C-alpha positions as CSV (number, residue, x, y, z in Angstrom):
1,M,-12.8,98.5,50.8
2,A,-15.7,98.4,48.4
3,N,-15.7,101.4,45.2
4,E,-18.2,104.1,45.6
5,Y,-18.6,104.2,41.9
6,R,-18.2,100.8,40.4
7,D,-16.8,97.3,41.4
8,H,-16.2,96.3,37.6
9,N,-15.1,98.3,34.2
10,C,-16.9,98.3,31.3
11,G,-14.6,95.9,29.6
12,E,-14.3,92.9,31.8
13,L,-17.8,91.2,32.2
14,N,-18.9,88.2,30.1
15,E,-21.3,85.2,30.5
16,S,-19.6,84.0,33.5
17,N,-21.1,86.8,35.1
18,V,-24.9,86.6,34.7
19,G,-27.0,86.9,37.4
20,Q,-24.7,89.1,39.4
21,Q,-25.4,92.6,40.5
22,V,-22.6,95.1,39.4
23,K,-22.2,98.6,39.5
24,L,-20.6,100.3,36.7
25,A,-19.2,103.8,36.0
26,G,-18.0,105.6,32.8
27,W,-19.0,108.1,29.8
28,I,-22.0,107.5,27.5
29,Q,-20.5,106.6,24.4
30,R,-24.1,106.4,22.8
31,I,-28.0,106.6,23.2
32,R,-30.6,104.6,21.6
33,N,-34.2,105.4,22.5
34,L,-36.2,102.4,20.7
35,G,-39.2,103.3,22.5
36,G,-40.1,100.4,24.6
37,M,-36.2,100.6,25.4
38,T,-33.3,102.5,25.6
39,F,-30.0,101.0,25.1
40,V,-26.7,103.2,26.1
41,D,-23.0,102.3,25.6
42,L,-21.2,103.0,28.5
43,R,-17.6,103.7,27.8
44,D,-14.4,103.5,30.1
45,Q,-11.0,103.1,29.4
46,Y,-11.1,99.4,29.5
47,G,-14.1,98.9,27.4
48,I,-17.7,99.4,26.2
49,T,-20.9,97.4,28.1
50,Q,-24.3,98.0,26.8
51,I,-27.0,98.9,29.6
52,V,-30.6,98.5,28.3
53,I,-33.5,100.6,30.2
54,S,-36.5,99.8,30.3
55,N,-38.0,101.8,33.8
56,E,-39.9,104.5,32.6
57,Q,-38.2,106.6,35.0
58,L,-35.0,105.6,33.9
59,K,-35.9,106.4,30.5
60,E,-36.9,109.8,31.6
61,Q,-33.7,110.4,33.0
62,M,-32.0,109.4,30.4
63,A,-33.8,111.6,28.2
64,N,-32.3,114.6,29.9
65,L,-28.4,113.5,29.5
66,C,-26.5,113.5,26.5
67,T,-23.3,111.5,25.3
68,E,-20.1,112.1,27.2
69,C,-22.0,112.6,30.7
70,V,-20.7,110.7,33.2
71,I,-22.8,108.3,34.8
72,S,-22.8,105.2,37.5
73,V,-25.2,102.6,36.7
74,E,-26.4,99.8,39.0
75,G,-28.1,96.7,37.7
76,N,-28.2,92.8,36.8
77,V,-25.9,91.4,34.2
78,V,-28.1,89.3,31.5
79,E,-27.2,87.5,28.5
80,R,-27.9,89.3,25.1
81,S,-30.2,87.8,22.5
82,N,-27.9,89.7,19.8
83,K,-24.6,88.8,20.6
84,N,-21.8,91.4,19.5
85,T,-18.7,89.9,18.9
86,K,-16.9,93.0,18.0
87,I,-16.4,94.1,21.7
88,A,-15.3,92.1,24.3
89,T,-18.3,92.4,26.7
90,G,-20.7,91.4,23.7
91,E,-22.0,88.6,24.9
92,I,-23.7,90.7,28.0
93,E,-25.6,93.4,28.8
94,I,-26.6,95.1,32.0
95,E,-30.5,96.0,33.0
96,A,-30.5,99.2,34.6
97,R,-31.9,99.6,38.2
98,K,-30.3,102.7,39.0
99,I,-28.2,105.4,37.3
100,T,-26.3,108.2,39.0
101,L,-25.0,111.1,37.2
102,L,-21.7,112.0,38.5
103,G,-20.6,114.9,35.3
104,E,-23.0,116.6,33.2
105,C,-21.8,117.3,30.0
106,E,-22.8,120.5,27.5
107,S,-24.8,119.3,24.7
108,T,-23.0,120.7,22.1
109,L,-19.1,119.4,21.6
110,P,-16.4,121.2,19.6
111,F,-16.1,118.4,17.6
112,E,-17.0,114.7,17.5
113,I,-14.8,112.4,19.9
114,N,-17.4,109.3,19.2
115,S,-14.9,106.6,17.4
116,E,-17.7,105.0,15.2
117,K,-18.6,108.6,13.9
118,A,-15.3,111.0,14.2
119,D,-13.1,111.7,11.6
120,I,-10.5,113.1,13.9
121,E,-8.0,113.9,11.2
122,S,-10.5,116.3,9.6
123,V,-10.8,118.6,12.7
124,R,-8.8,121.5,12.8
125,E,-5.6,121.0,15.3
126,D,-5.2,124.0,17.3
127,L,-9.3,122.9,18.4
128,R,-8.3,119.4,19.3
129,L,-5.4,120.8,21.5
130,E,-7.2,123.3,23.0
131,Y,-9.7,120.8,24.0
132,R,-7.1,118.0,24.6
133,F,-9.2,116.5,27.3
134,L,-11.9,115.7,24.7
135,D,-9.6,114.8,22.1
136,L,-7.4,112.4,24.3
137,R,-10.9,110.3,24.9
138,N,-10.9,109.3,20.9
139,D,-10.0,105.7,21.1
140,K,-6.7,106.1,18.6
141,I,-5.3,109.2,20.6
142,H,-6.4,107.3,24.2
143,N,-4.6,104.2,22.7
144,S,-1.1,105.9,21.6
145,I,-1.0,107.2,25.4
146,L,-1.6,104.0,26.7
147,L,0.6,102.3,24.2
148,R,3.7,105.3,25.6
149,S,3.0,103.8,29.3
150,K,3.3,100.3,28.1
151,I,6.9,101.1,26.3
152,M,8.3,103.2,29.2
153,K,7.8,99.9,31.2
154,T,9.6,97.8,28.9
155,I,12.2,100.6,28.6
156,R,12.6,100.5,32.3
157,D,12.4,96.4,33.0
158,K,15.3,95.8,30.1
159,M,17.3,98.6,31.5
160,D,17.1,97.2,34.6
161,E,17.9,93.6,33.4
162,M,20.8,94.7,31.7
163,G,22.3,96.2,34.9
164,F,21.6,100.1,34.7
165,T,20.9,102.2,37.3
166,E,17.6,105.1,37.1
167,V,19.0,108.6,38.6
168,Q,17.1,111.8,38.0
169,T,19.1,114.8,37.4
170,P,18.2,118.5,37.7
171,I,15.6,120.2,35.7
172,L,17.1,124.0,36.7
173,A,20.6,123.7,35.5
174,N,23.1,126.2,33.5
175,S,23.2,127.4,30.3
176,S,25.6,126.2,28.1
177,P,26.5,126.0,24.4
178,E,24.8,122.9,23.1
179,G,23.5,123.7,19.5
180,A,20.3,125.1,20.2
181,R,18.9,127.9,22.3
182,D,18.1,127.5,26.1
183,F,15.1,128.2,28.2
184,L,15.9,130.5,30.7
185,V,14.3,131.0,34.1
186,P,15.5,134.0,36.2
187,S,15.9,134.1,39.5
188,R,14.0,135.6,42.4
189,L,17.2,135.3,45.1
190,H,19.8,135.9,42.8
191,P,19.0,139.3,40.5
192,G,20.4,139.1,36.9
193,E,20.9,135.6,37.1
194,F,19.4,132.5,35.1
195,Y,18.9,129.1,35.5
196,A,18.2,126.9,31.7
197,L,16.5,124.3,31.6
198,P,18.6,121.5,30.1
199,Q,18.8,120.6,26.7
200,A,20.0,117.3,27.6
201,P,21.5,115.7,31.1
202,Q,24.5,115.8,29.4
203,Q,27.0,116.9,31.9
204,F,25.1,115.5,34.6
205,K,25.3,111.7,33.5
206,Q,29.2,112.6,32.5
207,L,29.6,113.7,36.4
208,L,27.4,110.4,37.5
209,M,30.0,108.3,35.7
210,I,33.1,109.8,37.2
211,S,31.0,109.6,40.4
212,G,31.6,106.2,40.6
213,F,28.4,105.1,38.9
214,D,28.5,102.0,36.2
215,K,25.3,102.4,34.3
216,Y,22.7,105.3,34.4
217,Y,20.2,106.0,32.9
218,Q,17.0,108.1,32.6
219,I,13.8,108.8,30.6
220,A,14.9,112.4,30.7
221,P,12.8,115.5,29.8
222,C,15.0,117.7,27.2
223,F,14.2,121.4,26.1
224,R,15.4,123.2,23.5
225,D,14.3,126.6,22.4
226,E,14.5,126.0,18.6
227,D,12.1,126.0,15.8
228,P,9.7,123.5,15.4
229,R,10.0,120.2,13.4
230,A,7.6,117.7,12.0
231,D,8.9,114.3,13.8
232,R,10.0,116.0,17.1
233,A,7.3,117.8,19.8
234,P,8.5,121.8,20.0
235,G,10.2,123.1,23.3
236,E,10.5,119.4,25.0
237,F,10.8,116.2,24.3
238,Y,12.0,113.1,26.1
239,Q,14.9,111.0,25.7
240,I,16.3,107.6,27.0
241,D,19.3,108.8,28.3
242,F,22.1,106.4,29.3
243,E,25.5,106.2,30.2
244,M,28.3,103.6,30.4
245,A,31.9,103.7,32.7
246,F,34.8,102.0,31.3
247,A,32.7,101.7,28.0
248,T,33.4,101.8,23.8
249,Q,31.7,102.8,21.1
250,E,30.9,99.0,20.5
251,D,29.5,98.4,23.8
252,V,27.3,101.2,23.6
253,L,25.8,100.0,20.2
254,S,25.6,96.9,21.7
255,V,23.0,98.0,24.3
256,M,21.1,99.5,22.0
257,E,21.0,96.6,19.3
258,E,19.5,94.9,22.5
259,L,17.3,97.3,23.7
260,I,15.5,98.6,20.8
261,P,14.2,95.5,19.2
262,T,13.1,94.1,22.6
263,V,10.9,97.2,22.8
264,F,9.3,97.2,18.9
265,K,8.7,93.4,19.4
266,K,6.8,93.3,22.2
267,H,4.7,96.5,21.0
268,T,4.1,95.7,17.2
269,N,3.4,92.5,15.0
270,W,5.6,94.8,12.2
271,K,8.8,92.6,10.9
272,V,11.9,94.1,13.4
273,D,15.3,94.2,12.3
274,E,17.6,92.4,14.9
275,G,21.4,93.4,15.6
276,P,23.9,93.7,14.8
277,F,22.7,96.3,12.9
278,I,24.2,97.8,9.3
279,R,27.1,100.2,10.2
280,I,27.5,103.0,7.8
281,P,30.0,105.8,7.7
282,Y,28.6,109.4,7.7
283,R,30.3,109.9,4.4
284,E,29.2,106.9,2.9
285,A,25.2,107.6,3.8
286,M,25.8,111.0,2.2
287,E,27.0,109.4,-1.2
288,K,24.8,106.7,-1.5
289,Y,21.3,108.3,0.4
290,G,22.0,111.8,0.4
291,I,21.6,112.1,4.1
292,D,22.4,111.1,7.0
293,K,19.1,109.2,8.2
294,P,18.7,107.1,5.4
295,D,15.2,104.7,5.1
296,L,16.6,101.6,4.3
297,R,13.2,100.3,3.3
298,N,13.9,102.3,0.0
299,P,15.7,100.3,-2.6
300,L,17.0,103.2,-4.5
301,I,20.4,104.1,-4.3
302,I,22.5,107.4,-5.5
303,Q,25.5,107.0,-7.4
304,D,27.8,109.4,-8.9
305,A,28.1,110.0,-12.5
306,T,30.5,112.8,-12.1
307,T,33.2,110.9,-14.6
308,I,30.6,109.5,-17.2
309,F,29.7,112.9,-18.3
310,R,33.5,114.4,-18.2
311,N,33.3,114.8,-21.8
312,T,29.7,116.2,-22.0
313,E,28.3,119.2,-24.2
314,F,25.5,119.8,-22.0
315,N,26.6,123.1,-20.0
316,A,24.4,122.5,-17.0
317,F,26.9,119.3,-16.2
318,K,30.1,121.0,-16.6
319,E,32.5,121.0,-13.8
320,K,29.3,120.5,-11.6
321,T,29.4,117.0,-9.4
322,I,26.9,114.6,-11.0
323,K,24.4,112.3,-8.5
324,A,22.7,109.7,-10.7
325,I,19.4,107.4,-9.2
326,V,18.4,104.9,-11.4
327,V,14.9,103.5,-11.0
328,P,14.1,100.1,-11.7
329,N,11.1,99.9,-14.7
330,G,10.9,103.5,-14.6
331,A,10.3,104.2,-17.9
332,T,6.6,103.1,-17.9
333,Q,6.0,106.8,-16.3
334,G,4.6,109.2,-18.4
335,R,5.8,112.7,-19.2
336,K,3.6,114.2,-16.3
337,F,5.4,112.3,-13.7
338,F,8.9,113.2,-15.0
339,D,7.6,117.0,-14.9
340,S,6.2,116.9,-11.7
341,M,9.7,115.4,-10.1
342,T,11.5,118.4,-11.9
343,E,8.8,120.6,-10.3
344,F,9.4,119.0,-7.0
345,A,13.2,119.3,-6.9
346,V,13.2,123.1,-8.5
347,E,10.1,124.7,-6.4
348,E,10.7,122.5,-3.1
349,Q,14.3,121.2,-2.8
350,G,15.7,124.7,-4.7
351,A,17.3,122.4,-7.6
352,K,18.7,124.0,-10.4
353,G,17.0,121.6,-12.6
354,L,16.4,117.7,-12.8
355,A,17.7,115.9,-15.5
356,W,16.3,112.4,-16.4
357,I,16.1,110.0,-19.3
358,K,14.4,106.5,-20.2
359,I,15.8,103.9,-21.4
360,D,13.4,102.3,-24.4
361,E,13.3,98.4,-25.1
362,N,15.4,98.8,-28.2
363,N,18.4,100.4,-25.5
364,V,18.0,103.9,-26.7
365,A,18.0,106.9,-24.2
366,Q,14.5,108.5,-24.5
367,G,13.2,112.2,-23.2
368,G,14.8,114.6,-20.9
369,I,18.2,115.0,-21.6
370,A,18.6,112.4,-24.1
371,K,20.1,114.1,-26.9
372,F,23.6,114.8,-24.9
373,V,23.5,110.9,-23.7
374,T,25.9,109.3,-26.4
375,D,26.4,105.7,-27.1
376,E,29.4,105.9,-25.1
377,V,27.6,107.3,-21.8
378,L,24.7,105.1,-22.3
379,K,26.9,102.2,-22.1
380,D,29.2,103.9,-19.2
381,L,25.4,104.4,-17.2
382,E,24.6,100.6,-17.9
383,E,27.9,99.6,-17.3
384,K,28.8,101.7,-13.9
385,L,25.8,102.4,-12.7
386,G,23.5,99.0,-13.6
387,A,21.0,100.8,-15.2
388,K,19.1,98.7,-18.2
389,Q,16.0,98.5,-20.5
390,G,12.8,99.8,-19.2
391,D,14.9,101.9,-16.4
392,S,14.7,105.4,-16.3
393,I,17.7,107.7,-14.7
394,F,17.5,110.8,-12.5
395,F,20.5,113.3,-12.3
396,I,21.0,116.3,-9.9
397,A,24.4,118.3,-10.6
398,D,26.0,121.1,-8.6
399,K,28.4,121.4,-6.1
400,L,29.3,118.1,-3.9
401,E,26.9,118.8,-0.8
402,T,24.3,120.2,-2.3
403,A,23.7,117.8,-5.4
404,Q,24.2,114.7,-2.5
405,K,21.2,116.6,-0.3
406,I,19.1,117.2,-3.3
407,A,19.6,113.6,-4.8
408,G,18.6,112.5,-1.1
409,Q,15.4,114.2,-1.4
410,I,15.0,113.1,-4.8
411,R,15.4,109.6,-3.4
412,I,13.2,110.0,-0.7
413,E,10.2,111.4,-2.8
414,L,11.0,108.7,-6.0
415,G,10.2,105.7,-3.0
416,N,7.0,107.2,-1.9
417,R,5.4,108.5,-4.9
418,L,6.3,104.7,-6.8
419,D,5.6,103.3,-3.5
420,L,8.8,101.2,-3.5
421,L,8.8,101.2,0.5
422,E,9.1,97.8,2.1
423,K,5.9,97.4,4.0
424,N,5.1,96.5,7.6
425,T,8.9,96.1,8.6
426,Y,11.2,98.5,10.9
427,R,14.9,99.0,9.2
428,F,17.4,100.0,11.5
429,C,21.3,101.0,10.9
430,F,24.1,102.8,12.8
431,I,25.2,106.3,11.0
432,V,29.1,106.0,12.5
433,D,32.4,108.5,11.7
434,F,30.9,111.7,11.8
435,P,32.9,114.3,11.6
436,M,34.1,116.1,14.8
437,Y,33.9,119.6,13.0
438,E,31.9,121.6,10.2
439,Y,32.4,125.0,8.8
440,N,29.7,127.7,9.4
441,E,29.0,129.8,6.1
442,D,27.2,132.4,8.1
443,E,29.9,132.8,10.8
444,Q,32.8,132.2,8.6
445,K,34.2,129.7,11.2
446,I,34.7,126.0,12.7
447,D,31.7,124.8,14.6
448,F,31.2,121.7,16.1
449,N,29.1,119.3,13.8
450,H,28.0,117.2,16.3
451,N,28.1,116.7,20.2
452,P,31.1,119.1,21.0
453,F,31.6,116.5,24.1
454,S,32.9,113.7,21.7
455,M,36.1,112.0,21.8
456,P,37.8,112.6,18.6
457,Q,39.2,110.1,16.6
458,G,42.9,110.0,16.6
459,G,42.8,112.0,20.3
460,M,45.0,115.1,20.4
461,E,47.3,114.2,17.6
462,A,44.7,114.7,15.1
463,L,43.4,117.9,16.8
464,E,46.8,119.3,16.7
465,N,47.8,118.4,13.2
466,K,45.0,117.2,11.2
467,D,42.5,119.8,9.2
468,P,39.7,120.3,11.5
469,L,37.4,119.6,8.7
470,D,39.0,116.1,8.2
471,I,38.9,115.0,12.2
472,L,36.1,112.1,12.9
473,A,34.5,111.4,16.2
474,Y,33.4,108.6,18.0
475,Q,29.8,109.3,17.4
476,Y,26.8,107.8,16.4
477,D,23.4,107.7,15.3
478,L,20.5,105.1,15.5
479,V,18.1,105.6,12.5
480,C,14.7,103.9,11.7
481,N,13.0,103.8,8.9
482,G,14.8,107.7,7.9
483,Y,14.0,109.1,11.2
484,E,17.1,109.6,13.4
485,M,15.9,107.6,16.5
486,A,19.3,108.2,18.4
487,S,22.3,109.8,19.3
488,G,25.5,109.5,21.1
489,A,29.3,109.1,21.5
490,V,32.5,108.5,23.4
491,R,33.2,111.1,25.8
492,N,35.8,113.2,25.3
493,H,37.5,112.8,29.2
494,D,40.6,114.2,29.3
495,P,40.8,118.0,30.2
496,K,43.7,118.8,27.9
497,L,41.8,117.6,25.0
498,M,38.1,118.9,25.8
499,V,40.0,122.7,26.2
500,K,41.9,121.6,22.7
501,A,38.9,120.6,20.6
502,F,36.6,123.6,22.0
503,E,39.5,126.2,21.0
504,I,39.5,125.0,17.6
505,A,35.7,125.8,17.9
506,G,36.6,129.1,18.8
507,Y,36.1,128.9,22.6
508,S,38.9,130.1,25.0
509,E,39.8,127.9,28.0
510,Q,38.5,130.3,30.4
511,T,34.9,129.9,28.4
512,V,34.9,126.4,28.6
513,E,36.1,126.8,32.4
514,E,32.9,129.2,33.0
515,K,30.4,127.1,30.6
516,F,31.2,123.7,31.9
517,G,33.3,124.5,35.1
518,A,32.0,121.2,36.9
519,L,32.6,119.0,34.5
520,Y,36.3,120.8,33.7
521,K,36.8,120.3,37.3
522,A,35.5,116.7,37.8
523,F,37.8,115.7,34.9
524,K,41.0,116.5,36.9
525,Y,40.0,114.1,39.5
526,G,40.0,110.6,38.0
527,T,37.6,110.0,35.1
528,P,36.9,106.7,33.7
529,P,36.6,106.6,29.6
530,H,32.7,106.6,29.5
531,A,30.3,106.6,26.6
532,G,26.2,106.7,25.9
533,A,23.0,107.2,23.9
534,A,20.4,108.6,24.1
535,P,16.9,107.4,21.7
536,G,14.3,109.6,21.7
537,L,11.3,108.4,23.6
538,D,8.6,110.1,21.8
539,R,10.0,109.4,18.3
540,M,10.2,105.8,19.3
541,V,6.6,105.7,20.2
542,M,5.5,107.4,17.0
543,L,7.2,104.7,15.1
544,I,5.8,102.1,17.0
545,A,1.8,103.5,16.8
546,N,2.6,104.1,12.8
547,T,1.8,107.6,13.1
548,Q,3.9,110.6,11.0
549,N,2.2,112.8,14.2
550,I,4.5,113.2,17.1
551,R,2.0,115.1,18.8
552,E,-0.2,112.2,18.6
553,V,1.7,110.3,20.8
554,I,2.2,113.1,23.5
555,A,-0.8,113.8,26.1
556,F,-0.6,117.4,26.7
557,P,1.6,118.6,23.3
558,K,2.4,122.2,21.9
559,N,1.0,123.2,18.8
560,K,2.9,123.7,15.6
561,K,3.9,127.3,16.7
562,A,5.3,126.0,19.9
563,R,2.3,127.3,22.0
564,D,-0.3,125.0,24.5
565,V,-3.7,126.4,23.1
566,M,-4.8,124.4,25.9
567,M,-3.4,126.3,28.9
568,N,-2.7,129.5,27.3
569,A,1.1,129.3,27.7
570,P,3.3,131.3,26.8
571,S,1.5,134.1,28.2
572,R,2.0,137.4,30.0
573,V,2.4,137.5,33.6
574,E,1.7,139.8,36.2
575,E,3.7,143.0,36.9
576,Q,4.5,141.8,40.3
577,Q,5.7,138.3,39.2
578,L,8.2,140.2,37.0
579,K,9.8,142.6,39.8
580,D,9.9,139.4,42.1
581,V,12.4,138.2,39.4
582,H,13.7,141.5,38.7
583,I,12.9,141.8,34.8
584,K,12.1,144.3,32.7
585,V,10.0,143.4,29.4
586,D,10.8,146.0,26.5
587,L,8.1,144.8,23.5
588,Q,9.8,147.6,21.3
589,E,11.5,145.9,17.9
């Protein structure tokens, strides 16, 4: 059946269509009145077609319209005398004989969205999000959403090819301690009781393995009531959740080594690492990069200089862990550069200071803490750290973990400021052997470091006999260009192990049974070993789209304060709605 509004889209006509009568529909991108003729650029998702109007009645009709009005145009395809090679339809134009207004637009827009005129980055983000339906018309943002759709199709095709079954799991679930606050949903039918939106489909995917499904996946919505982060959408995000029965850590890593390059190579022209990806133990990552999501495009490495300065007279180094970063050819930088790096370390990273030296052409230490660098120390810096003439060295002295973390941020900042990162490439690595537990200074107790459902390396013997802070877990992250892109683990599928693991973190068996009742019960009825992971979809699209703002690749994102300024959410509700779910609101502080 013929479409009432169009028989072609605005991106498909060419010289082979000359002489045809066609009907197009779209938004007015631009109007140019040249007196004798009026030219209109008509836009839809597929492209732009130029419309030429010479009929006086139609010209008068166009005089009452503005950009972003929606119209339907009927006319004859003719060859353009001045072809435009920049667009797919640049060989032709449409001689209009009928124009129908389909959707009127206000003459003044909140901000310019025409790609030729718009400086979208300069528009206040909350204004863009309030009028997101306009913002999405901008080519850059619109194409990011189309890219997201294509990436999702590639993922589904590849997961299907690898034998995975897509299964949807519940959105209304139970509250469980998984690292962040839950979003709670009050129940009308069960007064005083609440559902929780799932932080991840963790328990459900494990239950699917117990149910006999061999390979599960879904592009799953996840909800976490946590403070907004630059690289994660506030409140909600999507992940490619997958789980496999009778699987080891290597089986899961192999799946990601096949899936991730397939997706990236299909949707980018950048260089893409192919598997097997580098595997870096967590503690090694902290030592060499000061972070568990290292950007391998950055060639700088953190090294330990503690023993080199064991006899130092420099008080700031005494009885401290000393981390050093050698910057090749860094001696060419002026004093202003070193001062600004010190300011960054102290004011933005909370460092007590940032020491540095240059090694000049005479192989002599200059600047910074040079007076404390003896000939013996300089020789050790050259032999043990690989420093040489023309290099600079930055030093961070503090407690071990603090020194590592600050050095990690210094490494990142140096890589960016000195433009050291490898261009147009995606570098992947796996971080493995995460600690099972960590010490929570605020609460003075042992906490889970990663996923509480993970299998401890060494099993029950490790849980019973090792210092909890020395126990490693079969947990792993996939990292790309400095972003954590996936997280996963081999699951603890033994109820006794599960109870013991949670007991160390301060949860009683009764609490485990209450919070994870279905899983705890299911483990008693024949549970296969299983493992999985969950690459983040939003972050994957963000990386492929080459943007650092994750909101650019989400159709209707929340703002930095987790508000939807377009839909005005969250917002107050009617008193009757609260009564229906047996809720009273207390706004007193």
